[in-house]
C-alpha positions in Angstrom: -24.9 -23.7 -31.5 -24.5 -23.3 -35.2 -23.2 -27.0 -35.5 -26.1 -28.4 -33.7 -28.4 -26.4 -35.9 -26.7 -27.6 -39.0 -26.5 -31.2 -37.9 -30.1 -31.1 -36.8 -31.4 -29.6 -40.3 -29.2 -32.3 -42.2 -30.9 -35.2 -40.1 -34.3 -33.6 -40.7 -33.8 -33.3 -44.3 -32.7 -36.9 -44.6 -35.6 -38.2 -42.7 -38.0 -36.0 -44.6 -36.5 -37.4 -47.9 -37.0 -41.0 -46.8 -40.5 -40.3 -45.6 -41.3 -38.8 -49.1 -39.9 -41.7 -50.9 -41.6 -44.5 -49.1 -44.7 -42.7 -47.3 -45.3 -45.6 -44.9 -46.0 -45.7 -41.3 -42.3 -46.8 -40.0 -40.9 -43.9 -42.1 -43.4 -41.4 -40.5 -42.4 -42.8 -36.9 -38.9 -42.4 -37.8 -39.5 -38.9 -39.0 -41.3 -38.0 -35.7 -38.5 -39.4 -33.7 -35.9 -37.5 -35.8 -37.8 -34.3 -35.5 -38.1 -34.7 -31.7 -34.5 -35.4 -31.3 -33.5 -32.5 -33.7 -35.7 -30.1 -31.5 -34.0 -31.5 -28.4 -30.6 -30.9 -29.8 -31.3 -27.4 -30.6 -33.0 -26.5 -27.1 -29.9 -28.4 -25.5 -27.4 -26.4 -27.5 -29.1 -23.1 -26.8 -29.2 -23.7 -23.0 -25.7 -25.0 -22.9 -24.6 -21.8 -24.7 -26.4 -19.7 -22.2 -24.9 -21.5 -19.2 -21.3 -21.3 -20.3 
């Protein structure tokens, strides 16, 4: 679970950095998608650790 949290945090930080550099609409869309994927990974890893 810790690996998924670290992975999600790193990806989110990269997306936030790219958005803050460019501040355009495609960067914002990529940021939203990245945050959604990160949240999905955290939830998936949480349920996977409960079920195993």
